[in-house]
C-alpha positions as CSV (number, residue, x, y, z in Angstrom):
1,M,23.6,31.2,18.1
2,K,21.9,28.4,19.9
3,I,20.4,26.2,17.2
4,I,18.4,23.0,17.4
5,V,18.8,20.9,14.3
6,L,15.6,18.9,14.0
7,A,15.8,15.6,12.0
8,G,14.5,12.0,12.0
9,G,10.7,11.9,12.5
10,T,8.4,9.2,11.2
11,S,8.3,9.6,7.5
12,T,9.7,7.2,4.8
13,E,12.7,9.6,4.6
14,R,13.7,9.3,8.2
15,E,17.2,8.0,7.5
16,V,17.9,10.7,4.8
17,S,16.8,13.3,7.4
18,I,19.2,11.9,10.0
19,V,22.1,12.1,7.5
20,S,21.1,15.7,6.5
21,G,20.8,16.7,10.1
22,T,24.1,15.2,11.1
23,M,25.9,17.1,8.3
24,V,24.1,20.4,9.0
25,C,24.8,20.2,12.8
26,K,28.5,19.6,12.2
27,A,28.6,22.5,9.7
28,L,26.9,24.9,12.0
29,R,29.2,24.0,14.9
30,E,32.1,24.6,12.5
31,K,30.7,28.1,12.0
32,G,30.7,28.7,15.7
33,H,27.1,28.0,16.5
34,Q,26.0,26.0,19.5
35,A,24.1,23.5,17.5
36,L,22.4,20.3,18.9
37,L,21.0,17.4,16.8
38,V,17.6,16.3,18.0
39,D,15.0,13.7,16.8
40,I,11.7,15.5,16.4
41,F,9.7,12.4,17.3
42,C,11.9,10.4,19.7
43,G,13.3,13.5,21.4
44,V,16.2,13.5,23.8
45,E,16.7,13.0,27.5
46,V,18.4,16.0,29.2
47,P,18.7,16.9,32.9
48,Q,17.2,20.3,32.2
49,V,16.9,22.8,29.3
50,D,19.3,25.7,30.0
51,E,22.4,27.6,28.9
52,E,24.7,24.9,30.2
53,L,23.3,22.3,27.9
54,F,24.5,24.3,24.9
55,M,27.9,25.0,26.4
56,E,28.9,21.3,27.1
57,A,31.2,19.2,24.9
58,Y,29.1,17.6,22.2
59,D,29.5,14.6,19.9
60,V,27.2,15.0,16.8
61,D,27.9,11.4,15.6
62,Q,26.9,10.1,19.0
63,A,23.6,12.1,18.8
64,A,22.9,10.6,15.4
65,A,23.6,7.1,16.8
66,Y,21.1,7.8,19.6
67,M,18.5,8.7,17.0
68,R,19.0,5.5,15.0
69,S,18.7,3.4,18.2
70,F,14.9,4.0,18.0
71,D,14.6,2.7,14.4
72,S,13.8,-0.9,15.2
73,H,10.9,0.0,17.5
74,L,9.6,3.2,16.0
75,E,6.2,1.7,15.2
76,E,5.8,0.5,18.7
77,I,6.5,4.0,20.0
78,Q,4.0,5.5,17.6
79,A,1.3,3.0,18.7
80,G,1.7,3.9,22.3
81,R,1.8,7.7,22.0
82,R,-0.6,10.3,20.7
83,E,1.7,13.4,20.7
84,F,4.1,13.8,17.8
85,F,6.8,15.9,19.5
86,G,9.2,13.8,21.5
87,P,10.5,14.4,25.0
88,N,12.0,17.9,25.5
89,V,11.7,18.8,21.8
90,L,9.4,21.8,22.2
91,E,11.3,23.0,25.3
92,L,14.6,22.9,23.5
93,C,13.2,24.6,20.4
94,Q,11.6,27.4,22.5
95,Y,14.9,27.9,24.3
96,A,17.0,28.1,21.2
97,D,17.5,31.1,19.0
98,L,16.5,29.2,15.9
99,V,15.5,25.7,14.7
100,F,17.2,24.3,11.6
101,L,14.7,22.0,9.9
102,A,16.5,19.0,8.5
103,L,13.3,17.1,8.1
104,H,12.1,15.5,4.9
105,G,8.7,14.1,4.0
106,S,5.5,14.0,6.0
107,N,5.3,15.6,9.4
108,G,8.2,17.8,8.7
109,E,8.1,19.1,5.1
110,D,4.3,19.3,4.8
111,G,3.7,22.4,7.0
112,K,2.4,20.8,10.1
113,V,5.5,21.4,12.2
114,Q,5.8,24.9,10.8
115,A,2.3,25.7,11.8
116,A,2.9,24.4,15.3
117,F,6.1,26.4,15.6
118,D,4.3,29.6,14.5
119,L,1.8,29.1,17.3
120,F,4.6,28.4,19.8
121,G,6.6,31.4,18.7
122,I,9.5,29.2,17.5
123,R,11.7,30.5,14.7
124,Y,12.8,28.0,12.1
125,T,14.6,27.8,8.8
126,G,12.8,27.5,5.5
127,T,9.4,28.6,4.3
128,G,6.1,28.8,6.3
129,Y,3.4,26.3,6.8
130,L,1.1,27.3,3.9
131,S,3.7,27.2,1.1
132,S,5.1,24.0,2.7
133,A,1.7,22.3,2.5
134,I,1.0,23.4,-1.0
135,A,4.4,22.3,-2.3
136,M,4.1,19.0,-0.6
137,D,0.9,18.3,-2.5
138,K,1.9,17.5,-6.1
139,A,-1.6,17.9,-7.4
140,L,-2.0,21.4,-5.9
141,T,1.5,22.3,-7.0
142,K,0.6,21.5,-10.6
143,Q,-2.5,23.7,-10.4
144,F,-0.4,26.6,-9.0
145,F,2.2,26.1,-11.8
146,R,-0.5,26.2,-14.5
147,E,-2.2,29.3,-13.1
148,H,1.1,31.2,-13.0
149,G,2.4,30.1,-16.4
150,V,5.0,27.7,-15.2
151,P,5.1,24.7,-17.7
152,T,4.4,21.4,-16.1
153,P,3.5,17.9,-17.5
154,A,-0.2,17.2,-18.0
155,G,-1.7,15.0,-15.2
156,I,-4.5,14.0,-13.0
157,S,-5.0,13.0,-9.4
158,L,-6.7,9.8,-8.3
159,V,-8.1,9.0,-4.9
160,K,-8.2,5.4,-3.7
161,G,-11.5,3.8,-4.2
162,E,-13.0,6.8,-6.0
163,G,-13.7,7.1,-9.7
164,S,-12.0,5.3,-12.6
165,T,-8.4,4.4,-12.9
166,K,-8.5,3.9,-16.7
167,L,-6.2,6.4,-18.4
168,A,-8.5,6.6,-21.5
169,D,-11.2,8.1,-19.3
170,Y,-9.0,11.1,-18.7
171,G,-7.7,11.4,-22.2
172,M,-4.3,10.0,-21.2
173,S,-2.3,7.1,-22.6
174,L,0.9,5.1,-21.7
175,P,3.6,5.8,-20.9
176,V,2.9,7.6,-17.7
177,V,4.5,8.4,-14.3
178,V,2.6,7.2,-11.2
179,K,3.5,8.9,-7.9
180,P,2.1,9.4,-4.4
181,C,0.6,12.9,-4.1
182,C,2.5,14.0,-1.1
183,G,5.5,11.7,-0.9
184,G,9.2,12.7,-1.2
185,S,12.5,11.3,-2.4
186,S,10.7,9.5,-5.2
187,V,9.4,6.9,-2.8
188,G,6.6,4.9,-4.6
189,V,7.2,6.5,-7.9
190,S,7.1,4.4,-11.1
191,I,7.5,5.0,-14.8
192,V,5.2,2.6,-16.6
193,S,4.7,1.7,-20.3
194,T,2.4,-1.3,-20.2
195,E,-1.1,-1.9,-18.6
196,Q,0.3,-4.5,-16.3
197,E,3.1,-2.2,-15.1
198,Y,0.4,0.6,-14.6
199,Q,-1.8,-1.6,-12.4
200,E,1.2,-2.8,-10.3
201,A,2.4,0.9,-9.9
202,L,-1.1,1.9,-8.7
203,E,-1.1,-0.8,-6.1
204,Q,2.4,0.1,-4.9
205,A,1.8,3.8,-4.8
206,F,-1.6,3.4,-3.0
207,S,0.2,1.4,-0.3
208,Y,1.9,4.7,0.6
209,E,-1.0,7.2,0.2
210,E,-4.7,7.5,-0.6
211,E,-4.1,10.0,-3.4
212,L,-1.9,9.7,-6.4
213,V,-0.8,11.9,-9.3
214,I,-0.7,10.3,-12.8
215,E,1.4,12.4,-15.1
216,E,2.4,12.2,-18.7
217,Y,5.9,10.8,-19.1
218,V,8.4,13.3,-20.4
219,S,11.4,11.6,-22.0
220,G,14.6,13.7,-22.0
221,R,17.2,15.2,-19.7
222,E,16.6,15.8,-16.0
223,F,17.7,19.0,-14.1
224,S,17.3,20.7,-10.7
225,V,17.6,24.3,-9.7
226,G,17.9,25.7,-6.2
227,V,16.2,29.0,-5.4
228,V,17.7,30.8,-2.5
229,D,16.3,34.2,-1.3
230,G,14.4,34.5,-4.5
231,K,17.4,34.0,-6.8
232,A,18.1,30.8,-8.9
233,Y,21.3,29.0,-8.3
234,P,23.3,27.3,-11.1
235,V,21.4,24.5,-13.0
236,I,22.5,21.0,-12.2
237,E,21.9,18.0,-14.6
238,I,21.0,14.6,-13.1
239,A,21.8,11.6,-15.2
240,P,21.2,8.2,-13.4
241,I,23.5,5.4,-14.7
242,E,20.5,3.1,-14.5
243,G,16.8,3.8,-14.5
244,F,15.5,7.2,-13.3
245,Y,16.2,9.5,-10.4
246,D,14.5,7.3,-7.8
247,Y,15.3,6.9,-4.1
248,T,18.4,4.7,-4.7
249,N,19.9,6.9,-7.3
250,K,19.3,10.0,-5.1
251,Y,21.2,8.7,-2.1
252,K,23.6,5.9,-3.3
253,A,27.0,7.4,-4.1
254,G,28.2,6.8,-7.6
255,S,24.7,5.8,-9.0
256,T,24.2,9.2,-10.7
257,V,26.3,11.5,-12.8
258,E,25.6,15.1,-11.7
259,T,26.9,18.0,-13.8
260,C,26.9,21.5,-12.4
261,P,26.7,23.9,-14.1
262,A,24.7,21.8,-16.5
263,E,25.8,21.7,-20.1
264,L,23.1,24.0,-21.5
265,D,23.4,27.1,-23.7
266,G,23.0,30.5,-22.0
267,E,19.4,31.0,-23.2
268,K,18.2,27.6,-21.9
269,T,20.0,28.1,-18.6
270,R,18.3,31.5,-18.1
271,E,14.9,30.1,-19.1
272,M,15.1,27.2,-16.6
273,Q,16.3,29.5,-13.9
274,R,13.5,31.9,-14.6
275,Y,10.9,29.1,-14.4
276,A,12.5,28.0,-11.1
277,E,12.1,31.5,-9.6
278,E,8.6,31.8,-11.0
279,G,7.7,28.4,-9.7
280,A,8.9,29.2,-6.2
281,A,7.0,32.5,-6.3
282,A,3.9,30.8,-7.5
283,L,3.9,28.6,-4.4
284,K,4.8,31.5,-2.2
285,I,8.0,29.8,-1.0
286,E,10.2,32.0,1.3
287,T,13.9,31.6,1.9
288,Y,15.0,28.6,-0.1
289,C,13.8,25.5,-2.0
290,R,14.7,23.3,-5.0
291,L,12.7,22.7,-8.1
292,D,13.0,19.7,-10.4
293,F,12.7,19.8,-14.2
294,M,12.6,17.7,-17.3
295,M,13.6,18.9,-20.8
296,N,12.4,16.9,-23.8
297,G,14.3,16.3,-27.1
298,E,12.8,19.4,-28.6
299,G,14.1,21.6,-25.8
300,K,10.8,22.1,-24.1
301,I,11.1,22.6,-20.3
302,Y,8.7,21.1,-17.7
303,C,8.7,21.9,-14.0
304,L,7.9,18.7,-12.0
305,E,7.7,19.8,-8.4
306,A,9.2,21.9,-5.6
307,N,11.1,20.7,-2.5
308,T,10.8,23.1,0.4
309,L,13.4,21.3,2.6
310,P,15.9,20.0,0.0
311,G,18.3,17.3,1.1
312,M,21.6,18.2,2.7
313,T,23.3,14.9,2.4
314,P,26.8,14.1,0.8
315,T,25.0,13.5,-2.6
316,S,22.4,16.3,-2.3
317,L,22.0,18.8,-5.2
318,L,21.6,22.2,-3.5
319,P,25.1,22.0,-1.8
320,Q,26.6,21.1,-5.2
321,E,25.0,24.2,-6.8
322,A,26.2,26.4,-4.0
323,Q,29.8,25.0,-4.4
324,V,29.8,26.4,-8.0
325,L,29.1,29.8,-6.5
326,G,32.2,29.4,-4.2
327,M,30.1,28.5,-1.2
328,N,31.2,25.4,0.8
329,F,28.7,23.3,2.8
330,A,29.3,25.1,6.1
331,D,28.9,28.5,4.3
332,L,25.6,27.4,2.7
333,C,24.2,26.2,6.1
334,D,25.2,29.5,7.7
335,H,23.6,31.4,4.8
336,L,20.3,29.5,5.1
337,V,20.2,30.5,8.8
338,E,20.9,34.1,7.9
339,I,18.1,34.4,5.2
340,S,15.7,32.4,7.3
341,L,16.1,34.9,10.1
342,K,15.2,37.7,7.7
343,K,11.6,36.6,7.4
344,Y,11.1,37.4,11.0
345,E,12.3,41.0,10.6
346,N,9.1,41.8,8.6
347,P,5.9,41.7,10.7
348,G,3.9,41.1,7.5
349,S,5.8,37.9,6.6
350,M,3.8,34.7,6.1
351,A,5.8,33.3,9.1
352,C,4.5,35.9,11.4
353,A,5.0,34.2,14.7
354,A,8.5,35.4,15.4
355,K,9.5,35.4,19.0
356,E,11.3,38.3,20.5
357,K,15.0,37.8,21.1
358,R,16.0,37.3,24.6
């Protein structure tokens, strides 16, 4: 198949996305696909979009280096341009059989790109625009979890400049977790136990977004569960050597001990997997996602959030879970392509903008 692997973009997770996209593109080419790596925002210069472009010799690492060449003047490009999609991006995506979304964070994981692609008749991996938008919004996600019986920590949302920021006014007390409402990769997230830390965390998180989620702190063990085609993958436990599972611990090799399958008894494993499947269903997520959990000392499980485009880097969790099932990285990428195409076979699917095959 002719596949465009879209990565990069303008979010705080741009570099993670480039790493994910590079790995995915190599894996798909290993599987025999004609895959090209493209920066969704910076685009790519090509003579013309045609069959020959996909048939030529291709260096994925060189394509990734080209993407990174824009990093130092990304803000300058943004200031001088109104359109989000870079040169030749839409043309390439429309010509390809499928787009593999290796995007993370805003303008990629929040449903905007998915909605545009639905209108353009472009087929893509992952869930549709509505479930993407809901899952990206942590405040909305918590509401959906509560309404569908998926346990989640108590919390509130705060909008910058509106209402009180005093925890007591909401019946909450320290310690709490402060996080941007729609951020990813734990960027701007803080665990605070003093009033000074709380105020500093608010200032930091508000520098990223206008809306925050303040959540009760659950002390205990941290886990993650992938849900692929409606079925939960093996549970993986995440134990950072220092601190919590923040941006550094997610992507710096050797900073976290990850155990898969997690050392849980059969009953707890099945309970967490059931909540993962129910959480994905509550948010109407199609194809695949990953849900994050905490379990306190008494064994109570809390679902924190869902990731509709989970990372596909060397330290990412979903590939590790797939490995336990006997599926290597290339197999997983190929499988995600396969199940993503299935949603276009059903005219009643949420992603109903499938284009006819040439």
